[in-house]
C-alpha positions in Angstrom: 21.9 -39.2 25.4 18.5 -37.6 25.7 16.9 -41.0 26.0 19.3 -42.1 28.7 18.6 -38.8 30.6 14.9 -39.5 30.5 15.5 -43.0 31.9 17.6 -41.7 34.7 15.1 -39.0 35.5 12.3 -41.6 35.6 14.3 -43.8 37.9 15.1 -41.0 40.3 11.4 -39.9 40.4 10.3 -43.5 41.0 12.9 -44.0 43.7 12.0 -40.8 45.4 8.3 -41.7 45.3 9.0 -45.1 46.8 11.0 -43.6 49.6 8.4 -41.0 50.2 5.6 -43.5 50.4 7.7 -45.7 52.7 8.4 -42.7 55.0 4.7 -41.8 55.0 3.7 -45.3 55.9 6.4 -45.3 58.6 4.9 -42.1 60.1 1.4 -43.5 60.1 2.0 -47.1 61.2 1.4 -46.7 65.0 -1.9 -48.6 64.5 -0.2 -51.5 62.8 0.3 -54.8 64.5 3.8 -56.1 65.2 3.4 -58.6 62.3 2.3 -55.9 59.9 5.2 -53.7 60.8 7.6 -56.6 60.2 6.0 -57.3 56.8 6.5 -53.6 55.8 10.2 -53.7 56.9 11.2 -56.9 55.2 9.2 -56.4 52.0 11.6 -53.5 51.4 14.7 -55.2 53.0 14.6 -58.9 52.2 17.1 -61.1 54.1 19.8 -62.4 51.7 20.3 -66.1 52.0 23.5 -67.8 51.1 23.3 -70.0 48.0 26.3 -72.1 49.2 25.8 -75.8 49.3 26.6 -75.9 53.1 25.0 -73.9 55.9 26.5 -70.4 56.1 26.2 -69.1 59.7 28.0 -65.8 58.8 25.0 -64.1 57.1 22.5 -65.2 59.7 24.7 -64.0 62.6 25.4 -60.7 60.9 21.7 -60.1 60.2 20.5 -60.9 63.7 23.3 -59.7 66.1 22.6 -55.9 65.7 19.0 -56.4 66.8 19.7 -58.5 69.9 20.0 -56.2 72.9 21.4 -56.4 76.4 18.8 -55.7 79.1 19.9 -54.6 82.6 17.3 -54.4 85.4 17.2 -53.2 88.9 14.6 -54.3 91.4 13.8 -54.8 95.0 15.2 -57.8 96.9 12.8 -60.7 97.8 13.3 -63.8 99.8 13.4 -67.3 98.3 11.7 -70.3 100.0 14.5 -72.7 99.2 12.5 -75.1 97.1 13.9 -75.2 93.6 14.1 -77.1 90.3 17.0 -78.7 88.4 15.6 -76.8 85.4 17.2 -73.5 86.4 15.6 -70.5 84.9 14.4 -67.8 87.2 17.5 -67.6 89.3 20.4 -68.9 87.2 19.6 -66.9 84.1 20.4 -63.8 86.1 24.0 -64.9 86.6 25.9 -66.4 89.5 27.2 -69.8 90.4 25.4 -73.1 91.0 22.7 -73.6 93.6 19.7 -71.3 94.3 20.2 -67.8 95.5 18.7 -67.0 98.9 17.8 -63.5 97.8 17.3 -62.0 94.4 20.1 -59.6 93.4 19.6 -55.9 93.3 20.7 -55.8 89.6 20.3 -58.4 86.9 20.8 -58.8 83.2 19.3 -60.7 80.2 18.7 -60.3 76.5 16.0 -59.0 74.2 15.1 -59.0 70.5 14.0 -55.9 68.6 10.9 -56.6 66.5 10.1 -53.2 65.1 12.2 -50.2 64.1 10.3 -48.0 66.5 11.4 -49.9 69.6 9.2 -52.9 70.5 11.4 -55.5 72.1 10.5 -59.1 73.2 12.2 -60.6 76.2 11.3 -63.0 79.1 8.9 -62.1 81.9 11.5 -63.2 84.5 14.0 -60.7 83.1 11.8 -57.7 83.8 9.4 -58.9 86.5 9.3 -56.7 89.6 11.9 -54.4 88.0 12.1 -50.7 89.1 14.3 -49.7 86.2 15.0 -51.3 82.8 18.0 -50.3 80.8 18.5 -51.4 77.2 22.0 -51.4 75.7 21.8 -51.2 71.9 24.3 -52.7 69.4 25.9 -49.2 69.0 26.6 -49.1 72.8 23.9 -46.5 73.5 21.9 -47.0 76.8 18.2 -46.2 76.7 15.4 -46.6 79.2 12.5 -49.0 78.5 9.0 -49.4 79.8 7.0 -52.6 80.1 4.1 -52.9 77.7 2.9 -56.3 78.9 4.2 -59.4 80.6 2.8 -62.9 81.1 4.1 -65.5 83.7 2.1 -68.2 81.9 4.4 -68.2 78.9 7.3 -66.2 80.5 7.1 -63.6 77.8 7.3 -59.8 78.1 7.1 -56.9 75.6 9.0 -53.7 76.4 9.4 -50.5 74.5 12.2 -47.9 74.0 11.5 -44.5 72.4 13.9 -44.8 69.5 13.6 -44.9 65.7 15.2 -46.7 62.8 16.4 -49.6 64.9 17.7 -52.9 63.4 15.1 -55.6 63.4 15.1 -59.5 63.5 12.6 -61.1 61.1 10.1 -63.4 62.8 10.0 -66.8 61.2 7.5 -69.8 61.4 8.3 -72.1 64.3 5.8 -74.7 62.9 8.3 -75.3 60.2 11.2 -76.1 62.6 12.4 -79.6 62.3 14.4 -81.8 64.7 18.0 -81.9 63.4 17.8 -78.4 61.9 20.7 -76.0 62.5 20.0 -73.1 64.8 21.9 -70.1 66.3 21.4 -68.7 69.8 22.2 -65.0 70.1 22.4 -63.1 73.4 24.5 -61.7 76.2 25.6 -64.7 78.3 27.6 -64.1 81.5 27.6 -60.3 80.9 29.7 -60.8 77.8 29.1 -58.8 74.6 26.9 -60.2 71.9 27.6 -63.9 71.6 26.5 -66.4 68.9 26.5 -70.2 69.5 25.4 -72.9 67.0 23.6 -76.2 67.5 20.7 -78.2 66.3 17.1 -78.6 67.3 17.1 -81.6 69.6 13.4 -81.9 70.2 10.1 -79.9 70.0 7.1 -79.5 72.3 9.1 -80.0 75.4 7.4 -79.4 78.8 9.9 -79.1 81.7 7.4 -78.0 84.5 9.3 -74.9 85.5 6.5 -72.4 85.0 4.1 -74.5 87.1 6.3 -73.9 90.2 5.8 -70.1 90.1 2.1 -70.2 89.5 0.6 -72.1 92.4 -2.5 -70.6 94.0 -2.2 -68.7 97.3 -3.3 -70.1 100.6 -6.2 -67.7 100.6 -7.3 -69.0 97.2 -7.1 -72.6 98.4 -9.2 -71.7 101.5 -11.8 -70.2 99.1 -11.6 -73.4 97.0 -12.4 -75.6 100.0 -15.1 -73.3 101.3 -17.0 -72.6 98.1 -15.9 -75.4 95.7 -14.8 -72.8 93.2 -11.4 -71.2 92.6 -10.9 -67.9 90.8 -9.9 -68.8 87.2 -6.9 -66.5 87.5 -5.6 -68.8 90.3 -5.8 -72.0 88.1 -2.2 -72.8 86.9 -2.4 -72.3 83.2 1.2 -72.3 82.1 2.0 -73.1 78.5 5.2 -74.9 78.0 6.0 -76.3 74.5 9.7 -75.5 74.2 12.0 -75.9 71.3 14.9 -77.9 72.8 18.4 -77.1 71.4 22.0 -78.0 72.1 23.3 -74.6 71.1 25.1 -73.3 74.2 22.9 -71.1 76.4 24.1 -69.6 79.6 22.9 -67.1 82.2 22.3 -63.8 80.4 20.9 -65.5 77.2 17.5 -65.4 78.7 15.2 -63.4 76.4 17.6 -63.7 73.5 17.1 -65.0 70.0 17.0 -68.5 68.6 17.2 -68.2 64.9 17.4 -70.6 61.9 20.2 -70.6 59.3 18.3 -68.0 57.3 18.4 -65.5 60.2 14.7 -65.8 61.0 13.5 -65.7 64.6 12.0 -69.0 65.6 12.2 -68.9 69.4 12.9 -66.8 72.5 15.5 -68.5 74.7 14.0 -69.0 78.2 15.6 -71.9 80.2 18.4 -74.3 80.7 18.5 -77.8 82.1 21.3 -77.5 84.6 22.3 -78.5 88.1 25.2 -76.0 88.0 23.6 -73.0 86.5 25.8 -73.2 83.4 25.2 -74.9 80.1 25.2 -78.6 80.4 24.0 -79.5 77.0 20.4 -78.3 76.5 18.5 -75.1 76.3 14.8 -74.3 75.8 13.2 -71.6 73.7 9.6 -70.4 73.5 8.3 -71.0 69.9 7.8 -67.7 68.1 4.3 -68.7 66.7 3.1 -68.8 70.3 4.9 -65.6 71.2 3.3 -63.7 68.3 -0.2 -64.0 69.7 1.0 -63.1 73.2 3.0 -60.1 72.0 0.1 -58.8 69.8 -2.2 -58.9 72.9 0.4 -57.0 74.9 0.4 -54.3 72.2 -3.4 -54.1 72.0 -4.5 -54.6 75.5 -1.4 -54.6 77.8 -2.3 -58.2 78.8 -3.0 -61.6 77.3 -6.6 -62.4 76.4 -6.4 -66.2 76.6 -9.1 -68.7 75.5 -9.7 -71.9 77.4 -11.3 -75.2 76.5 -12.4 -75.6 80.1 -11.1 -79.2 80.9 -8.5 -80.7 83.1 -6.6 -83.7 81.7 -3.8 -86.2 82.1 -1.4 -87.2 79.3 -1.8 -90.9 78.6 1.1 -93.4 78.5 1.3 -97.1 79.3 1.5 -96.5 83.0 -1.4 -94.1 83.2 -3.5 -96.3 80.9 -2.9 -99.2 83.2 -3.8 -97.2 86.2 -7.1 -96.0 84.6 -7.7 -99.4 83.1 -7.7 -98.1 79.5 -6.7 -99.8 76.3 -5.7 -96.5 74.7 -2.3 -95.2 75.7 -2.0 -92.0 73.7 -3.8 -88.7 73.8 -5.1 -86.6 76.7 -7.5 -88.1 79.2 -10.2 -85.7 80.3 -10.3 -85.8 84.1 -12.9 -83.1 84.6 -15.0 -80.7 82.5 -15.4 -77.2 84.0 -19.1 -76.3 84.2 -19.0 -73.0 82.3 -16.3 -73.8 79.8 -16.4 -74.2 76.1 -15.7 -77.9 76.4 -18.9 -78.5 78.4 -20.9 -76.5 75.9 -19.5 -78.7 73.1 -20.4 -81.9 74.8 -17.0 -83.1 76.0 -17.3 -85.4 79.0 -15.1 -86.7 81.7 -13.4 -89.9 80.5 -13.1 -88.6 76.9 -9.7 -88.8 75.3 -8.5 -85.9 73.1 -6.7 -87.4 70.1 -6.4 -84.4 67.7 -6.5 -80.6 67.6 -7.1 -79.1 64.2 -6.2 -82.4 62.6 -2.9 -82.8 64.4 -2.2 -85.8 66.5 -2.0 -85.1 70.3 0.6 -87.1 72.3 1.3 -84.8 75.3 0.0 -81.6 76.9 2.3 -79.2 75.1 0.8 -80.4 71.7 -2.6 -79.1 72.8 -1.6 -76.1 75.0 0.6 -74.3 72.5 -2.0 -74.4 69.7 -4.8 -73.3 72.1 -2.4 -70.6 73.5 -2.3 -69.0 70.1 -6.1 -68.4 70.2 -8.4 -65.9 71.9 -11.8 -66.1 73.6 -14.4 -66.6 71.0 -12.1 -68.5 68.6 -13.3 -71.9 67.5 -11.1 -75.0 67.6 -11.8 -78.4 66.1 -11.0 -81.4 68.3 -11.2 -85.1 67.7 -12.0 -87.2 70.8 -12.3 -90.9 71.5 -15.3 -91.9 73.6 -15.7 -95.6 74.5 -13.5 -96.4 71.6 -15.3 -94.4 69.0 -13.9 -91.3 67.3 -15.9 -88.1 67.5 -15.3 -84.6 66.0 -16.3 -81.6 68.1 -16.0 -77.8 67.7 -15.2 -75.9 70.8 -15.7 -72.2 71.2 -13.0 -71.0 73.6 -14.1 -68.9 76.6 -12.3 -66.3 78.6 -11.1 -67.0 82.2 -13.9 -64.8 83.7 -16.4 -67.6 82.7 -14.3 -70.6 83.8 -14.9 -72.3 87.2 -12.3 -74.7 88.7 -13.4 -78.2 89.5 -14.4 -79.1 93.0 -11.8 -80.4 95.5 -13.0 -84.0 95.1 -12.6 -83.7 91.3 -9.1 -82.3 91.7 -8.2 -85.2 93.9 -9.4 -87.6 91.2 -7.4 -85.7 88.6 -4.1 -86.4 90.4 -4.9 -90.0 91.0 -2.5 -89.9 94.0 -2.9 -90.8 97.7 -0.5 -91.4 100.6 -0.8 -95.1 99.9 0.2 -94.7 96.3 3.2 -92.5 97.3 4.5 -95.5 99.3 6.5 -93.4 101.7 6.6 -92.3 105.3 7.8 -88.9 106.6 9.1 -87.2 109.7 9.4 -83.4 110.3 12.8 -82.0 109.3 14.7 -80.7 112.3 15.6 -77.0 112.6 19.3 -77.9 112.1 18.5 -79.7 108.8 16.4 -76.8 107.6 19.2 -74.4 108.4 21.7 -76.7 106.6 19.7 -76.5 103.4 18.4 -73.0 103.8 14.7 -74.0 103.7 11.7 -72.9 105.7 9.7 -76.2 105.3 10.4 -79.8 104.9 9.8 -83.5 105.8 12.3 -86.2 105.7 11.6 -89.4 103.8 12.0 -92.1 106.4 10.9 -95.2 104.4 10.1 -96.2 100.8 7.7 -99.0 99.9 8.9 -101.2 96.9 6.7 -100.9 93.8 5.0 -97.6 94.9 5.5 -94.1 93.4 8.5 -93.0 95.4 10.3 -96.3 94.6 9.5 -96.0 90.9 10.9 -92.5 90.9 14.0 -93.5 92.8 13.3 -91.1 95.6 15.6 -92.3 98.4 15.3 -92.3 102.2 16.8 -89.2 103.7 15.7 -86.8 101.0 13.9 -83.7 102.3 10.5 -83.0 100.6 9.9 -79.2 100.8 6.6 -78.9 99.0 3.8 -81.0 97.4 1.9 -79.4 94.6 3.4 -76.1 95.5 2.3 -76.2 99.1 4.9 -76.2 101.9 4.9 -79.4 104.0 6.1 -79.8 107.6 4.3 -83.1 108.5 2.8 -86.2 107.1 -0.6 -84.5 107.5 0.6 -81.6 105.3 1.6 -84.0 102.6 -1.7 -85.8 102.7 -3.7 -82.5 102.6 -1.6 -81.2 99.6 -2.0 -84.3 97.4 -5.5 -83.6 96.1 -4.8 -79.9 95.4 -3.3 -80.2 91.9 -5.5 -78.5 89.2 -3.2 -79.7 86.4 -3.7 -83.4 86.9 -0.1 -84.0 87.9 1.5 -84.4 91.4 4.6 -82.2 91.9 7.1 -83.0 94.6 9.9 -80.5 95.3 12.8 -81.8 97.4 16.4 -81.0 98.4 19.3 -83.3 99.3 23.1 -83.3 99.5 23.4 -83.2 95.7 21.1 -80.2 95.2 17.4 -79.5 94.4 15.0 -81.9 92.8 11.5 -81.8 91.2 9.5 -85.0 90.6 6.2 -84.9 88.5 3.9 -87.9 88.0 
């Protein structure tokens, strides 16, 4: 009995010491990063994974649901210009029926994911942008106020904070390990319902849908400066990072900012967008990979903003059509259109006409493959690229530079990057009448009056009668406006926004 008593005493002392040490660490962890806080929590509270032969969603759902919160925001109204995208995110994720809203609502809702027990919550930028008040509803129905720590339109991520303790937490996973065909769960507050869990599979990875580009076009003043000086402020260069995880788990308005988790209950993505003409789930949703989010969120916590590193090049993804246009034999990789004079790429010897084939040993097929990996890095970080120059492979190491050192290419170079002219469009235009603008609720527009067979509009099936509202983000009211807007893309792609009887359209080529 005496021996048993000693064992029990030792166990109690050991347990008390462990708890005391944990509480001491908890009190002194304000300087820890979000990842370090997560490691501390889950080292002591490992997620229990089912050993059943089939996937068990019950444990994953029960582990995650308490740490997914409902976010309600209030903000000022603002007008909409009427040009939209079939990839409905900014408007439709705030609820409501199909079609674009003409004014943003006074109140909106979305979802968020608790990352630390002391109240750091990740959500989407568009959930909290321009908000005057942010209210977080916790799993126990408590309502608490939140403040914005940082937000980034380039990734549509935001970090907010509530002053609470001992909150439930979702464990961050590794989105690099996600595989197409893998089971995933989407957890959030769709359609103002209570916590909802839906299941599906990963349909694709590294998806770019072009939605963030449409909210980041430079202002008219910045374009005027561009034409006058040949330089544009680096902050005005569209630098969105889209490399979404695509899933068929049902996602609806209100899911925005919620969790995409694997069958182990690990956070692999932040739900951000739906591909929908109606504003409701039509089969596919898109989530920001958590590995990209980690870097952005840590920057928010340290600096209140993102410290982003840039290679300093503009490029076009290669495929058979682009290769034929550029008279290249190679039809994969990223074709370097321009090298910015003060960028890391120029210092590393990258030249216009090079083709980026690999980043850190990984094959590059499209822009998201490169942008996500660079998006995880900071100014001063080094990245290894493999480029093809005149058919020969060459390895280069680029030291990324901050945006304060980056200059935009001159207007002529930007025109070359798009590779588009009025002749290549193969279309003629007439100004939209006031009655037609009123019908569609738009402020600008030209009507497509003819389409030339074999040209760009014909290849994209853009019909006569469609109303083009903007080109490369610039409103157009005449053929001259269309011509002037064509060479203003800094991303190497031409973007046409249009509206017709069946809704809003966006064409990128």
